[in-house]
C-alpha positions as CSV (number, residue, x, y, z in Angstrom):
1,M,134.3,110.5,101.7
2,T,131.2,112.6,100.9
3,N,128.1,110.4,101.0
4,L,127.0,109.4,97.5
5,V,123.6,108.3,98.8
6,D,121.8,107.7,102.1
7,L,119.5,104.7,101.9
8,R,119.0,104.2,105.6
9,S,115.5,105.5,105.7
10,D,113.1,108.0,104.1
11,V,113.2,110.0,107.3
12,V,116.4,111.6,106.0
13,T,114.5,113.7,103.5
14,H,114.9,117.5,103.8
15,P,112.0,120.0,103.5
16,T,111.3,121.5,100.0
17,Q,111.8,125.2,99.3
18,A,108.0,125.5,99.3
19,M,107.9,124.0,102.8
20,R,110.6,126.3,104.1
21,K,108.8,129.3,102.7
22,A,105.5,128.2,104.3
23,M,107.2,127.7,107.6
24,Y,108.7,131.1,107.5
25,E,105.4,132.7,106.8
26,A,103.2,130.5,109.0
27,E,100.5,132.2,111.1
28,V,100.8,130.8,114.6
29,G,99.1,130.6,118.0
30,D,99.0,128.4,121.1
31,D,98.1,124.9,119.8
32,V,97.6,123.5,123.3
33,S,94.7,126.0,123.6
34,G,93.5,125.2,120.1
35,E,94.5,128.6,118.9
36,D,97.1,127.9,116.2
37,P,95.3,128.5,112.9
38,T,97.9,126.7,110.8
39,V,97.8,123.6,113.0
40,N,94.0,123.7,112.9
41,R,94.1,123.8,109.1
42,L,96.5,120.9,108.9
43,E,94.3,118.8,111.2
44,D,91.2,119.6,109.2
45,L,93.1,118.7,106.0
46,A,94.4,115.4,107.4
47,A,91.0,114.4,108.7
48,H,89.5,115.1,105.3
49,V,92.2,113.1,103.4
50,M,91.7,110.1,105.7
51,G,87.9,110.4,105.7
52,K,87.8,110.7,109.5
53,E,86.0,113.2,111.8
54,A,89.1,114.7,113.4
55,A,92.9,114.7,113.5
56,L,95.7,115.6,115.9
57,L,99.2,116.8,115.1
58,V,101.9,114.7,117.0
59,S,105.6,114.8,117.0
60,S,106.3,111.4,115.4
61,G,104.7,108.2,114.2
62,T,105.9,106.5,117.4
63,Q,104.0,109.1,119.5
64,G,100.9,108.6,117.2
65,N,100.9,104.8,117.8
66,L,101.4,105.4,121.6
67,L,98.5,107.8,121.8
68,G,96.4,105.4,119.7
69,A,97.0,102.7,122.3
70,L,96.6,104.9,125.3
71,A,93.3,106.3,124.1
72,N,91.9,102.9,123.3
73,C,93.3,100.8,126.2
74,R,93.6,100.6,130.0
75,S,96.5,99.2,132.0
76,G,96.2,95.5,132.0
77,D,94.6,95.2,128.6
78,E,96.0,93.4,125.6
79,I,96.8,94.5,122.0
80,I,96.9,92.1,119.1
81,A,99.5,93.0,116.5
82,G,101.6,91.4,113.8
83,A,104.8,89.7,114.7
84,D,106.7,92.1,112.5
85,A,104.8,95.2,113.8
86,H,106.9,98.4,114.0
87,L,105.2,99.3,117.3
88,F,106.5,96.0,118.7
89,W,110.0,96.1,117.2
90,N,111.0,99.7,117.0
91,E,109.2,101.8,119.5
92,S,111.2,101.0,122.7
93,A,108.3,99.1,124.3
94,G,106.6,102.5,125.0
95,I,103.1,101.0,124.8
96,S,103.9,98.4,127.4
97,A,106.1,100.6,129.6
98,L,103.8,103.7,129.6
99,G,100.4,102.1,129.1
100,G,100.8,98.8,131.0
101,V,99.4,97.1,127.9
102,Q,100.5,93.6,126.9
103,M,101.2,92.6,123.2
104,R,99.9,89.4,121.7
105,L,101.6,88.7,118.3
106,V,100.1,86.9,115.3
107,P,102.0,86.0,112.1
108,N,102.3,88.5,109.3
109,Q,101.6,87.2,105.8
110,S,104.1,87.7,103.0
111,Q,103.3,91.3,102.3
112,G,102.3,92.2,105.9
113,A,98.6,91.6,106.1
114,L,97.1,89.7,109.1
115,D,95.0,86.6,108.6
116,P,91.6,87.3,110.1
117,V,91.5,83.7,111.3
118,D,94.6,84.2,113.3
119,V,93.2,87.5,114.7
120,E,90.0,85.9,115.8
121,A,91.8,83.0,117.4
122,A,93.9,85.5,119.4
123,I,91.0,87.6,120.8
124,R,90.5,86.7,124.4
125,P,87.2,85.4,125.8
126,K,85.3,88.1,127.6
127,N,84.8,88.1,131.4
128,D,87.5,85.5,132.1
129,V,89.6,86.6,135.1
130,H,92.6,84.6,133.8
131,Y,93.1,86.7,130.6
132,P,93.8,90.4,129.8
133,P,90.9,91.9,127.8
134,T,91.6,92.3,124.1
135,A,91.3,96.1,123.8
136,L,92.7,96.8,120.3
137,V,93.9,95.2,117.1
138,C,96.8,97.0,115.4
139,L,97.6,96.8,111.7
140,E,100.4,98.3,109.6
141,N,100.4,99.6,106.0
142,T,102.9,99.6,104.4
143,Q,104.6,96.9,106.4
144,N,108.1,98.0,107.1
145,R,109.8,94.7,107.9
146,R,108.0,93.0,105.0
147,N,109.8,95.0,102.2
148,G,107.3,97.9,102.5
149,G,104.5,95.4,101.7
150,V,101.1,96.8,100.8
151,V,97.9,95.7,102.6
152,T,94.8,96.0,100.4
153,V,91.4,97.4,101.2
154,D,89.9,93.9,101.3
155,E,92.6,92.6,103.6
156,T,92.1,95.4,106.0
157,A,88.3,95.1,105.9
158,A,88.5,91.4,106.7
159,V,90.4,92.0,109.9
160,C,88.2,94.9,110.9
161,R,85.1,92.8,110.5
162,V,86.4,90.2,112.8
163,A,87.6,92.7,115.4
164,H,84.4,94.8,115.3
165,D,82.2,91.6,115.6
166,H,84.0,91.1,119.0
167,G,83.6,94.8,120.0
168,V,87.4,95.5,119.5
169,P,88.5,98.7,117.7
170,V,91.3,98.7,115.1
171,H,94.3,101.1,115.0
172,L,96.4,101.4,111.8
173,D,100.0,102.3,111.8
174,G,99.9,104.0,108.5
175,A,103.3,105.7,108.6
176,R,103.7,105.1,104.9
177,I,100.0,104.8,104.0
178,F,100.4,107.1,101.0
179,N,103.0,104.7,99.5
180,A,100.3,102.0,99.6
181,A,97.7,104.3,98.1
182,V,100.0,105.3,95.2
183,Y,101.0,101.7,94.6
184,L,97.3,100.5,94.6
185,E,96.1,103.7,92.8
186,T,93.5,103.9,95.5
187,P,92.7,107.0,97.7
188,A,94.2,106.7,101.2
189,R,90.7,107.2,102.7
190,E,89.6,103.9,101.1
191,L,92.6,102.1,102.6
192,V,91.7,103.3,106.1
193,R,87.9,103.3,105.6
194,D,87.2,100.4,108.0
195,V,89.8,101.1,110.8
196,D,88.8,103.2,113.8
197,D,91.9,105.3,113.8
198,V,95.1,105.8,111.9
199,T,98.4,107.5,112.2
200,F,100.6,108.6,109.3
201,C,103.9,110.3,108.9
202,L,104.6,113.7,107.3
203,S,108.3,113.4,107.7
204,K,109.1,110.3,105.6
205,G,108.5,110.2,101.9
206,L,106.4,113.3,102.1
207,S,109.6,115.2,103.1
208,A,108.2,117.4,105.9
209,P,110.9,118.0,108.6
210,V,108.9,116.7,111.5
211,G,105.5,115.5,112.5
212,S,102.8,112.8,112.1
213,M,99.0,112.9,112.2
214,L,96.6,110.8,114.3
215,C,93.1,110.6,112.8
216,G,89.8,109.1,114.1
217,S,86.5,110.1,115.6
218,G,86.0,113.4,117.3
219,E,85.6,111.6,120.7
220,F,88.7,109.5,120.1
221,I,90.9,112.5,119.1
222,A,89.7,114.5,122.2
223,E,90.9,111.6,124.4
224,A,94.2,111.3,122.4
225,R,94.7,115.1,122.8
226,R,94.5,114.6,126.6
227,W,97.1,111.8,126.5
228,R,99.3,113.9,124.2
229,K,99.4,116.6,126.9
230,M,100.1,113.9,129.6
231,V,103.1,112.5,127.8
232,G,104.6,115.9,127.1
233,G,103.6,116.2,123.5
234,G,101.7,119.4,123.7
235,M,103.3,122.1,121.5
236,R,102.7,125.8,121.4
237,Q,103.4,127.7,118.2
238,A,103.4,124.5,116.2
239,G,102.1,126.2,113.1
240,V,105.7,126.5,112.0
241,I,105.7,122.7,111.8
242,A,102.2,122.3,110.5
243,A,102.8,124.6,107.6
244,A,105.3,122.1,106.1
245,G,102.8,119.3,106.7
246,I,100.2,121.1,104.7
247,V,102.6,121.5,101.7
248,A,103.5,117.8,102.1
249,L,99.8,116.7,101.9
250,E,99.0,119.1,99.0
251,T,102.1,118.5,96.8
252,M,104.1,115.4,97.7
253,I,101.9,112.4,97.5
254,E,101.8,111.6,93.8
255,R,105.6,111.9,93.5
256,L,106.0,108.8,95.6
257,A,105.6,106.8,92.4
258,Q,109.1,108.0,91.5
259,D,110.5,106.4,94.6
260,H,108.8,103.1,93.8
261,A,110.2,103.1,90.3
262,N,113.7,103.8,91.6
263,A,113.3,101.1,94.3
264,R,112.4,98.6,91.5
265,R,115.6,99.7,89.7
266,L,117.6,99.2,92.8
267,S,115.9,95.8,93.6
268,E,116.6,94.4,90.1
269,G,120.2,95.6,90.3
270,L,120.8,94.0,93.6
271,A,119.4,90.7,92.4
272,D,122.0,90.7,89.7
273,I,125.0,91.0,92.1
274,P,126.5,87.6,92.9
275,G,126.9,87.2,96.6
276,L,123.8,89.2,97.5
277,L,120.5,87.3,98.1
278,H,117.4,89.3,97.1
279,D,114.0,88.6,95.5
280,P,112.7,91.5,93.5
281,S,109.2,90.0,93.4
282,E,108.8,90.9,97.1
283,V,109.3,94.7,96.5
284,Q,106.2,96.8,96.0
285,T,107.0,100.3,97.3
286,N,110.1,102.1,98.5
287,I,111.6,99.6,101.0
288,L,113.7,96.5,100.3
289,F,115.7,94.0,102.3
290,F,118.5,91.7,101.2
291,R,121.0,89.3,102.7
292,V,124.7,88.8,102.1
293,D,125.7,85.2,101.2
294,P,127.3,83.8,104.4
295,A,130.2,82.5,102.3
296,V,131.0,86.1,101.4
297,G,130.6,87.7,104.8
298,T,128.2,89.2,107.3
299,A,125.6,92.0,107.0
300,S,127.6,94.2,109.4
301,Q,130.8,93.8,107.4
302,F,129.0,94.7,104.2
303,T,127.4,97.7,105.8
304,R,130.7,99.1,107.0
305,R,132.5,98.5,103.7
306,L,129.6,100.1,101.8
307,A,129.8,103.2,104.0
308,D,133.5,103.5,103.2
309,R,132.3,103.8,99.5
310,G,129.9,106.6,100.5
311,V,126.6,104.6,100.7
312,K,124.7,104.4,104.0
313,V,122.4,101.5,104.6
314,K,120.8,100.0,107.7
315,P,121.5,96.5,109.0
316,S,118.6,94.7,110.6
317,E,119.5,91.4,112.2
318,D,121.0,89.3,109.4
319,R,119.4,91.5,106.7
320,I,120.2,94.9,105.2
321,R,117.5,97.4,104.6
322,M,117.5,100.1,101.8
323,V,114.8,102.8,101.6
324,V,114.4,105.0,98.5
325,H,113.2,108.6,98.8
326,R,113.2,111.9,97.1
327,H,116.9,112.4,97.4
328,V,117.7,109.1,95.7
329,D,117.3,109.4,91.9
330,A,118.2,106.9,89.2
331,A,121.8,108.1,89.1
332,A,122.1,107.6,92.9
333,V,120.6,104.1,92.5
334,D,123.2,103.3,89.9
335,A,126.0,104.7,92.2
336,A,124.8,102.6,95.1
337,L,124.6,99.4,92.9
338,L,128.2,100.0,91.7
339,A,129.4,100.5,95.3
340,A,127.5,97.3,96.4
341,S,129.0,95.3,93.5
342,E,132.6,96.5,94.3
343,T,132.0,95.8,98.0
344,V,130.9,92.2,97.4
345,K,133.9,91.6,95.0
346,E,136.3,92.9,97.7
347,M,134.7,90.7,100.4
348,R,134.7,87.7,98.1
349,R,138.4,88.1,97.3
350,E,139.3,88.3,100.9
351,A,137.2,85.2,101.6
352,G,139.2,83.4,99.0
353,G,136.8,83.5,96.1
354,A,133.8,82.1,98.1
355,G,130.3,82.9,97.0
356,S,131.2,83.4,93.3
């Protein structure tokens, strides 16, 4: 069956026609030598948007987080991160494997923020040979595993104050920072004002085909650039990629509000389907999670049945994730809800009427 809608992630977005045209016409050079004018323009634009001194084009958000850790830490150091952090769950242990850096996890609050009290308690005492030095605190905004939860300016600032009082820098995984900015009606630079460095994705809701940006001080970005080369991330005529990123930053941010509205429509519809367990009050941006009533079946069973009806979703342990993006309009949401309702009814019949 032809897919009705792909809700697995916003990484499935395709570039716009304006991006394709910009890529075709991009002026290029050797980026490793700093000679690609389009990359240089994108990096200047990204630094300006984030209110930082400099920026670096990287291949992915995972690479941006890796470089953020490598440029801030040494082997044997420790990073404090949320227990639901993407860089802990979904980045193949790259920071630990390649950087020799240990993770210390603290609880995430309901929408993804970290409690500054927990962060301070987790910071290791200095000059004690028994402990790895705390070299970095990592935040995430929006918080993927917390329904795309938004972390406010004040919540970020509170953690940064604690970390900086102990001489520890703060890295922000801002893969979807513009979703938070649109939701809060606050410029992204305000949301990242107090962090030392931030990475954000061009290839999710902003719809560029590839790429993320790492932003921070000039000294930090120079060190990250060296690490990028070391891990094989140096690209040559990368202006072809950067051109789409420029269009993304200049034209695609405000439209994220449409994704949020469609996610609310989807969330409210799921909550009305008997046999699905979901709380719409937890949804702020474009990501939502729900569960299948165990009396009806399992998340994996539901996912397979829904795919047979042309709707792709992503199971995550005992939950199912849906992510709304530019290719999911209100009609697609309604189609997905109809498919979900029919799937649950089918599973409930087969389970003998359970969960009704």
